[in-house]
ZAMARGU-4260 file (C-alpha; in steps of 0.2 Angstrom, whole numbers, plus 5000, padded with zeros to 4 digits):
<rodrens>
0) 5092/5127/4538 | 5085/5136/4524 | 5068/5145/4522 | 5054/5134/4517 | 5037/5136/4510
5) 5022/5137/4522 | 5008/5135/4510 | 4995/5122/4515 | 4997/5104/4509 | 4981/5098/4515
10) 4986/5092/4532 | 4992/5075/4526 | 5008/5065/4529 | 5022/5063/4516 | 5015/5055/4501
15) 4997/5055/4506 | 4983/5064/4497 | 4975/5077/4507 | 4957/5077/4512 | 4945/5088/4502
20) 4934/5102/4509 | 4924/5099/4525 | 4912/5085/4522 | 4922/5076/4509 | 4926/5057/4512
25) 4942/5053/4521 | 4955/5049/4508 | 4968/5035/4509 | 4982/5039/4520 | 4974/5051/4532
30) 4974/5046/4550 | 4958/5039/4558 | 4950/5049/4572 | 4948/5043/4589 | 4931/5038/4594
35) 4925/5032/4577 | 4919/5014/4573 | 4937/5011/4567 | 4944/5013/4584 | 4952/4998/4591
40) 4946/4990/4607 | 4930/4994/4617 | 4921/5010/4611 | 4921/5024/4623 | 4904/5026/4631
45) 4895/5042/4626 | 4899/5056/4638 | 4914/5047/4646 | 4930/5058/4647 | 4944/5054/4635
50) 4960/5048/4642 | 4974/5059/4636 | 4990/5050/4632 | 5007/5059/4630 | 5013/5055/4613
55) 5029/5044/4612 | 5038/5058/4603 | 5036/5068/4619 | 5039/5054/4631 | 5056/5048/4623
60) 5064/5066/4623 | 5058/5068/4641 | 5065/5051/4647 | 5081/5054/4637 | 5084/5071/4645
65) 5080/5065/4662 | 5092/5050/4660 | 5106/5062/4654 | 5103/5074/4669 | 5102/5059/4681
70) 5119/5052/4675 | 5127/5070/4676 | 5120/5072/4693 | 5127/5055/4699 | 5144/5059/4691
75) 5144/5076/4699 | 5140/5068/4716 | 5153/5054/4714 | 5167/5067/4709 | 5162/5078/4724
80) 5156/5092/4713 | 5138/5091/4720 | 5134/5091/4739 | 5152/5092/4743 | 5156/5101/4760
85) 5174/5107/4762 | 5172/5117/4778 | 5184/5112/4792 | 5179/5117/4810 | 5192/5126/4820
90) 5197/5119/4837 | 5185/5119/4851 | 5185/5116/4870 | 5189/5099/4876 | 5179/5100/4892
95) 5167/5086/4888 | 5180/5073/4881 | 5186/5060/4894 | 5204/5062/4900 | 5208/5044/4896
100) 5203/5047/4878 | 5214/5063/4876 | 5229/5054/4884 | 5225/5037/4876 | 5230/5028/4861
105) 5226/5031/4842 | 5212/5018/4842 | 5195/5023/4850 | 5182/5011/4855 | 5165/5018/4859
110) 5155/5003/4853 | 5140/4998/4865 | 5142/5013/4876 | 5161/5010/4880 | 5174/5024/4881
115) 5191/5017/4880 | 5206/5018/4869 | 5219/5006/4863 | 5237/5007/4859 | 5248/4997/4846
120) 5260/4985/4854 | 5279/4988/4854 | 5288/4985/4838 | 5272/4985/4828 | 5268/4998/4815
125) 5251/5000/4807 | 5254/5010/4791 | 5238/5019/4786 | 5234/5028/4769 | 5221/5041/4767
130) 5210/5047/4753 | 5212/5034/4740 | 5212/5023/4730 | 5221/5034/4717 | 5223/5026/4700
135) 5241/5032/4699 | 5248/5031/4716 | 5239/5017/4725 | 5246/5004/4713 | 5263/5010/4717
140) 5261/5010/4736 | 5254/4992/4734 | 5269/4987/4724 | 5281/4993/4737 | 5271/4984/4751
145) 5271/4968/4741 | 5289/4970/4738 | 5293/4971/4757 | 5280/4959/4762 | 5271/4972/4773
150) 5253/4974/4776 | 5244/4991/4779 | 5227/4999/4782 | 5219/5010/4768 | 5205/5022/4774
155) 5196/5024/4757 | 5183/5037/4752 | 5167/5031/4745 | 5169/5042/4729 | 5186/5035/4725
160) 5180/5017/4729 | 5166/5019/4717 | 5177/5025/4703 | 5191/5013/4706 | 5184/4997/4713
165) 5198/4986/4706 | 5211/4994/4717 | 5200/4990/4733 | 5198/4972/4727 | 5217/4971/4726
170) 5220/4978/4743 | 5209/4965/4751 | 5216/4951/4740 | 5234/4955/4746 | 5229/4955/4764
175) 5227/4973/4768 | 5213/4980/4778 | 5201/4993/4772 | 5192/5006/4783 | 5179/5020/4779
180) 5185/5038/4777 | 5167/5044/4773 | 5160/5045/4755 | 5163/5064/4751 | 5176/5068/4764
185) 5166/5081/4774 | 5170/5087/4792 | 5157/5077/4801 | 5156/5089/4815 | 5146/5100/4803
190) 5134/5087/4798 | 5118/5080/4804 | 5116/5062/4810 | 5106/5059/4794 | 5121/5065/4783
195) 5133/5055/4794 | 5122/5039/4791 | 5122/5042/4772 | 5141/5045/4772 | 5144/5028/4781
200) 5130/5018/4771 | 5136/5024/4754 | 5154/5020/4758 | 5149/5003/4763 | 5138/5001/4748
205) 5154/5005/4737 | 5164/4993/4747 | 5151/4979/4745 | 5151/4981/4726 | 5170/4983/4725
210) 5176/4969/4736 | 5161/4960/4743 | 5165/4966/4761 | 5159/4977/4775 | 5172/4985/4787
215) 5171/4990/4805 | 5185/5003/4804 | 5182/5021/4803 | 5193/5037/4801 | 5186/5054/4802
220) 5191/5066/4789 | 5203/5080/4795 | 5208/5069/4810 | 5224/5070/4820 | 5230/5063/4836
225) 5218/5057/4850 | 5222/5073/4860 | 5215/5084/4846 | 5197/5077/4850 | 5186/5091/4856
230) 5168/5095/4861 | 5163/5095/4842 | 5171/5079/4836 | 5168/5068/4852 | 5149/5067/4850
235) 5152/5062/4832 | 5165/5048/4838 | 5152/5042/4851 | 5138/5041/4838 | 5149/5032/4825
240) 5154/5020/4839 | 5135/5017/4842 | 5134/5012/4823 | 5147/4998/4826 | 5163/5007/4821
245) 5180/5007/4828 | 5187/5025/4826 | 5206/5025/4821 | 5216/5041/4822 | 5235/5041/4822
250) 5250/5045/4834 | 5263/5047/4821 | 5261/5059/4806 | 5273/5058/4791 | 5267/5075/4785
255) 5269/5068/4767 | 5255/5078/4761 | 5267/5093/4762 | 5280/5084/4752 | 5294/5089/4763
260) 5306/5077/4755 | 5310/5058/4757 | 5321/5060/4772 | 5309/5071/4781 | 5295/5059/4778
265) 5305/5044/4785 | 5310/5054/4800 | 5293/5060/4804 | 5285/5042/4801 | 5298/5033/4812
270) 5292/5030/4830 | 5303/5033/4845 | 5311/5020/4857 | 5303/5005/4848 | 5285/5010/4852
275) 5271/5004/4842 | 5262/5017/4831 | 5248/5021/4819 | 5257/5030/4805 | 5247/5042/4794
280) 5252/5043/4775 | 5242/5047/4759 | 5240/5037/4743 | 5229/5050/4735 | 5226/5069/4734
285) 5240/5075/4724 | 5258/5070/4719 | 5263/5056/4730 | 5280/5052/4722 | 5289/5056/4738
290) 5278/5045/4748 | 5281/5030/4737 | 5300/5033/4737 | 5300/5036/4756 | 5290/5020/4759
295) 5303/5010/4749 | 5317/5015/4761 | 5306/5016/4777 | 5300/4998/4776 | 5317/4988/4775
300) 5325/5000/4787 | 5313/4997/4801 | 5311/4979/4797 | 5329/4977/4801 | 5326/4985/4818
305) 5314/4972/4822 | 5297/4981/4817 | 5283/4971/4810 | 5271/4980/4798 | 5253/4974/4800
310) 5236/4979/4797 | 5226/4986/4812 | 5217/4970/4818 | 5233/4960/4816 | 5243/4972/4826
315) 5230/4971/4840 | 5228/4952/4839 | 5209/4955/4835 | 5197/4947/4823 | 5197/4954/4806
320) 5187/4970/4803 | 5181/4963/4786 | 5164/4955/4785 | 5159/4946/4769 | 5143/4953/4760
325) 5131/4941/4751 | 5114/4941/4744 | 5104/4957/4740 | 5117/4969/4749 | 5131/4962/4737
330) 5120/4965/4721 | 5115/4982/4727 | 5134/4986/4728 | 5137/4979/4711 | 5122/4989/4704
335) 5129/5005/4712 | 5146/5002/4704 | 5138/4999/4687 | 5128/5015/4688 | 5144/5025/4693
340) 5153/5017/4678 | 5139/5021/4667 | 5138/5039/4673 | 5157/5041/4669 | 5155/5033/4652
345) 5140/5044/4648 | 5149/5060/4654 | 5164/5055/4643 | 5154/5052/4628 | 5145/5069/4631
350) 5161/5078/4633 | 5168/5070/4617 | 5152/5075/4608 | 5154/5092/4616 | 5171/5093/4608
355) 5164/5087/4591 | 5150/5100/4592 | 5163/5114/4597 | 5173/5109/4582 | 5158/5109/4570
360) 5151/5125/4576 | 5168/5134/4574 | 5171/5126/4557 | 5154/5131/4551 | 5157/5149/4558
365) 5174/5149/4549 | 5167/5143/4533 | 5152/5155/4533 | 5163/5170/4536 | 5176/5165/4524
370) 5165/5159/4509 | 5152/5172/4512 | 5165/5185/4510 | 5171/5177/4494 | 5153/5176/4487
375) 5150/5194/4491 | 5166/5200/4483 | 5162/5190/4468 | 5145/5195/4464 | 5148/5214/4469
380) 5164/5217/4460 | 5162/5230/4446 | 5157/5222/4429 | 5151/5206/4436 | 5138/5197/4425
385) 5130/5180/4424 | 5131/5181/4405 | 5118/5187/4393 | 5104/5199/4400 | 5088/5190/4404
390) 5074/5200/4397 | 5060/5188/4392 | 5045/5186/4402 | 5043/5174/4416 | 5029/5164/4425
395) 5026/5167/4443 | 5017/5152/4452 | 5008/5156/4468 | 5001/5140/4477 | 4988/5145/4489
400) 4978/5136/4502 | 4967/5148/4513 | 4978/5163/4511 | 4964/5176/4510 | 4973/5187/4523
405) 4989/5188/4513 | 4985/5184/4494 | 4980/5201/4489 | 4996/5209/4495 | 5006/5195/4487
410) 4998/5197/4470 | 4998/5216/4471 | 5016/5216/4474 | 5019/5206/4459 | 5009/5218/4448
415) 5022/5231/4453 | 5036/5221/4446 | 5048/5230/4434 | 5051/5213/4425 | 5038/5206/4412
420) 5028/5192/4420 | 5012/5182/4421 | 5005/5177/4437 | 4996/5160/4440 | 4988/5158/4457
425) 4984/5140/4460 | 4970/5138/4473 | 4972/5122/4481 | 4955/5119/4487 | 4954/5134/4498
430) 4938/5136/4509 | 4940/5155/4513 | 4938/5163/4496 | 4956/5165/4491 | 4953/5162/4473
435) 4938/5174/4473 | 4949/5188/4481 | 4962/5186/4467 | 4949/5187/4453 | 4941/5202/4461
440) 4957/5212/4458 | 4955/5211/4439 | 4974/5213/4436 | 4980/5209/4419 | 4991/5194/4417
445) 4985/5187/4433 | 4976/5170/4431 | 4968/5158/4444 | 4969/5140/4442 | 4957/5130/4454
450) 4960/5112/4460 | 4953/5101/4473 | 4964/5100/4488 | 4979/5090/4483 | 4994/5097/4492
455) 5007/5110/4487 | 5018/5099/4476 | 5002/5095/4466 | 4998/5113/4465 | 5015/5118/4459
460) 5015/5105/4446 | 4998/5110/4440 | 5004/5128/4439 | 5019/5122/4428 | 5007/5114/4416
465) 4999/5131/4414 | 5015/5141/4413 | 5019/5150/4397 | 5037/5154/4399 | 5053/5144/4402
470) 5058/5153/4418 | 5047/5149/4432 | 5047/5159/4449 | 5039/5151/4464 | 5033/5160/4479
475) 5022/5158/4494 | 5004/5165/4496 | 5010/5175/4511 | 5025/5183/4503 | 5028/5200/4496
480) 5040/5204/4482 | 5049/5221/4480 | 5047/5228/4462 | 5065/5222/4458 | 5064/5205/4465
485) 5059/5195/4450 | 5072/5204/4439 | 5086/5201/4451 | 5080/5183/4454 | 5081/5178/4435
490) 5098/5187/4431 | 5108/5171/4435 | 5099/5162/4421 | 5110/5171/4409 | 5122/5157/4413
495) 5115/5141/4404 | 5122/5130/4418 | 5111/5138/4431 | 5095/5127/4434 | 5088/5136/4449
500) 5091/5152/4460 | 5087/5155/4478 | 5082/5172/4483 | 5084/5182/4499 | 5069/5179/4511
505) 5067/5191/4525 | 5055/5192/4540 | 5043/5206/4538 | 5034/5204/4555 | 5050/5207/4565
510) 5043/5219/4578 | 5039/5206/4590 | 5052/5197/4601 | 5049/5180/4592 | 5049/5189/4575
515) 5066/5197/4579 | 5073/5180/4584 | 5068/5173/4567 | 5075/5189/4558 | 5092/5185/4566
520) 5090/5167/4561 | 5086/5171/4543 | 5100/5184/4541 | 5113/5175/4550 | 5109/5157/4547
525) 5100/5155/4531 | 5108/5169/4520 | 5126/5166/4526 | 5123/5147/4523 | 5117/5150/4506
530) 5132/5161/4501 | 5143/5147/4508 | 5134/5133/4499 | 5134/5143/4483 | 5153/5144/4483
535) 5154/5125/4487 | 5141/5122/4474 | 5129/5111/4485 | 5115/5123/4490 | 5102/5111/4498
540) 5086/5121/4497 | 5078/5134/4486 | 5066/5142/4498 | 5048/5141/4494 | 5046/5159/4498
545) 5057/5165/4484 | 5065/5154/4471 | 5066/5152/4452 | 5068/5137/4441 | 5071/5132/4423
550) 5055/5123/4418 | 5066/5111/4407 | 5076/5107/4422 | 5061/5103/4432 | 5054/5092/4419
555) 5071/5082/4419 | 5070/5078/4437 | 5051/5074/4436 | 5044/5090/4444 | 5040/5093/4462
560) 5037/5077/4472 | 5027/5074/4487 | 5039/5060/4494 | 5044/5072/4508 | 5037/5086/4518
565) 5051/5097/4511 | 5047/5097/4493 | 5059/5112/4490 | 5074/5103/4497 | 5069/5087/4488
570) 5069/5096/4471 | 5084/5106/4474 | 5094/5090/4478 | 5087/5082/4463 | 5093/5097/4452
575) 5111/5095/4459 | 5111/5077/4455 | 5106/5081/4437 | 5121/5092/4435 | 5113/5109/4436
580) 5120/5124/4446 | 5110/5131/4460 | 5115/5149/4465 | 5110/5163/4477 | 5104/5180/4472
585) 5106/5192/4487 | 5097/5206/4479 | 5081/5196/4476 | 5072/5201/4492 | 5056/5194/4497
590) 5046/5198/4513 | 5038/5184/4522 | 5026/5182/4537 | 5035/5172/4550 | 5025/5162/4563
595) 5020/5174/4578 | 5017/5161/4591 | 5027/5147/4599 | 5015/5134/4593 | 5015/5140/4575
600) 5034/5141/4575 | 5035/5123/4583 | 5024/5117/4569 | 5034/5125/4555 | 5051/5120/4561
605) 5046/5102/4565 | 5040/5100/4547 | 5056/5108/4540 | 5067/5097/4551 | 5058/5081/4547
610) 5057/5085/4529 | 5075/5088/4527 | 5079/5072/4535 | 5067/5063/4523 | 5076/5072/4508
615) 5093/5067/4514 | 5088/5049/4516 | 5079/5049/4499 | 5095/5055/4490 | 5107/5045/4500
620) 5112/5035/4485 | 5121/5050/4478 | 5135/5046/4489 | 5141/5031/4479 | 5136/5038/4461
625) 5148/5046/4449 | 5148/5063/4440 | 5138/5078/4447 | 5127/5066/4457 | 5142/5059/4466
630) 5150/5076/4469 | 5134/5082/4478 | 5132/5065/4487 | 5150/5066/4494 | 5151/5085/4497
635) 5134/5092/4499 | 5125/5078/4508 | 5138/5076/4522 | 5139/5095/4524 | 5120/5097/4526
640) 5119/5082/4537 | 5133/5089/4548 | 5127/5107/4549 | 5108/5105/4548 | 5105/5088/4557
645) 5119/5082/4567 | 5127/5098/4574 | 5110/5105/4580 | 5106/5089/4588 | 5122/5089/4598
650) 5121/5108/4602 | 5111/5106/4618 | 5126/5099/4626 | 5133/5117/4626 | 5118/5122/4637
655) 5118/5107/4647 | 5136/5109/4653 | 5133/5128/4654 | 5119/5125/4667 | 5130/5111/4676
660) 5145/5123/4677 | 5134/5137/4683 | 5126/5127/4697 | 5141/5116/4702 | 5156/5125/4696
665) 5168/5131/4690 | 5156/5145/4688 | 5168/5159/4683 | 5176/5148/4669 | 5159/5143/4663
670) 5153/5160/4661 | 5169/5166/4652 | 5167/5151/4640 | 5149/5155/4636 | 5152/5173/4634
675) 5167/5169/4622 | 5155/5158/4611 | 5142/5171/4612 | 5155/5184/4606 | 5159/5173/4591
680) 5141/5171/4587 | 5138/5190/4589 | 5153/5193/4577 | 5145/5182/4564 | 5128/5189/4566
685) 5135/5207/4564 | 5144/5202/4549 | 5129/5194/4541 | 5118/5210/4545 | 5132/5221/4537
690) 5132/5210/4521 | 5113/5212/4520 | 5113/5230/4525 | 5102/5227/4540 | 5100/5237/4555
695) 5110/5231/4570 | 5096/5235/4582 | 5088/5218/4582 | 5105/5210/4588 | 5101/5217/4605
700) 5090/5201/4608 | 5104/5189/4602 | 5109/5184/4620 | 5090/5180/4624 | 5089/5171/4608
705) 5103/5159/4613 | 5095/5156/4630 | 5077/5153/4624 | 5075/5152/4606 | 5088/5139/4603
710) 5081/5127/4616 | 5065/5127/4606 | 5074/5123/4590 | 5084/5109/4599 | 5068/5101/4605
715) 5060/5102/4588 | 5075/5093/4580 | 5075/5080/4593 | 5057/5077/4591 | 5060/5075/4572
720) 5073/5062/4576 | 5061/5053/4587 | 5048/5053/4574 | 5059/5047/4561 | 5067/5033/4572
725) 5050/5027/4578 | 5042/5027/4561 | 5030/5041/4565 | 5021/5051/4551 | 5020/5070/4552
730) 5005/5078/4545 | 5006/5095/4536 | 5002/5109/4547 | 4993/5125/4540 | 5000/5140/4549
735) 4988/5154/4554 | 4990/5170/4544 | 4988/5188/4550 | 4990/5198/4534 | 5002/5210/4542
740) 5013/5213/4526 | 5008/5226/4514 | 5011/5226/4496 | 5028/5235/4498 | 5034/5221/4510
745) 5032/5231/4526 | 5020/5227/4541 | 5004/5236/4540 | 4986/5235/4537 | 4980/5234/4519
750) 4962/5235/4512 | 4957/5232/4494 | 4941/5241/4489 | 4928/5229/4484 | 4938/5214/4491
755) 4928/5202/4503 | 4936/5201/4520 | 4940/5184/4525 | 4930/5175/4538 | 4938/5175/4555
760) 4930/5158/4560 | 4942/5149/4549 | 4958/5153/4558 | 4963/5137/4566 | 4977/5133/4578
765) 4991/5123/4570 | 4996/5112/4585
</rodrens>
């Protein structure tokens, strides 16, 4: 975004007339104040406290951010990136485990205080698959089971069930049994009873939503044979039995997770001497091609030997482990799955948007570096000229509203110019004696035009009416020119095709941290952008701090309009559409006073962002027009929209995923990626500083700027979007001045003999 004027516009919204001095009647278009007879509803009793309501423009971004964070947290939880516990407890003593459990079968029943185990009858095999459902391998396993008319039991995790519910529905529909394998697959011997309850309840919630059932089967993560039960896992087994579950381990392990080969899997999975077995396999957790291939040979082979493949309760001749779920519990499960699906979709959209913003950022960096280098070589090559030398006098317009702290330095710097000029200071209804201070200077060719407070566009148009010369320079009342600024600014008018020239605005008060951040932004963003847009012939904004125009060109486009809060962007786009060239003069330096507080910066950038959106919308018709207007509409408007409005709006995704990666991992890759982006930005900034011959010392604060300053700009742009989408109206905000710039453009105190000092009681906050 380019530098814009910060002179007062009367604190009114776009297109509204500003109120006059204090005590004047309220003009049409200004907002009514709370507590007047015009207030809707019952009048507030005298002395009663006011109810402070948070504006919608704050509520919506806060709600949007909270919703995004909630969706990311949910996705992280379901994908085991948040609250996952991958610890596995080593073997412990078995002194508290009953011998009948250690020497018993693979099915352990501790329900209702019982302590017994069950074995699978001979020639019956219960195939069990852990860790699914997997979208790639589970369907292949189900296809093989269906092919050989076999049933199995799938111990699913809640996370995978939540993400792939259709596979669980297919399992149940095809006669297989489903058991709980916890939600996030932690070793439960490390977990509290509260965590165990959550693991079970959340898994059942996912099953209810996926297949409309509850199950009474449970398999602990990292389990093995019954004789592996120890003093740490046995209390968990008893507690889970108290919750109504039948614990199922195994007595035959295929070892398929090691991928030893199809023959080895079949050998390990085959029970001895016709005994019944609970066989452990996996349908998730990695490449299960060997498992699928082994299963296709294992099933028909053992079926020929008289084995029957059944689910667990079928093998035990017991009632089904599935219980249908209805009513509120069913709808809670479906709502859970809907939220999980929404979180995955939101994350996918955000990742896609992150890819888009990544491409846009690097395309912009590439274009800025390439085209700014082309621009610098073109204008700096020996013998370069814009055409005839411009020697005729020019008119400098200085719109001023309550600029008593700065206007003397501004006018004094113009008096030192090495180009002939007249100065017209248009006092826009100031109440701090701004016009009196200028008149007291008694400088030749400096004129004061007073008007009732009507806004900056009206002040500039009034100045144009009083201008004596064809070339008109416009500057802000808080800006200081160097002696050569005007001369460098008007040189491009030697080319008759040039209708306007943008100067090089620089931050004068850069000694504070917030000033240094804006200094980096001005040099890196604004001026590199102007070089790029100059080459592309679609510069969107002549900065209000330092710009020059042909008066005839301004007349052709109707002068400056108050249709938007960014009259400089509006008029620049109008000039492009009228066929004029708009160029950048890098040596036309102007020193401006940047906001020195977060509140002032917020106010200024909020107006810039909102005004730019208004200007883009106003000139949207150029996209379908012909000639110069159509070229700007199909080249300039898309570039400005992408780089000034869309890309900054999506840029917070970089920081959202940065924080997510730092907190939930992978931390090292996240840090490396962020440092790589920072290195690219630092390279662009260093190049921009070198082009502008600026000291690199201020780049020390660049990392901190990326962490703090950018976040403020994000919120400002988002607030502008909310204001635009909700039909809100933004009032013009008058920034508070300190007068730190001297006539030479450097920070410092200045005192003009005989000049009345401004009243300090008129310094108002801008929020």
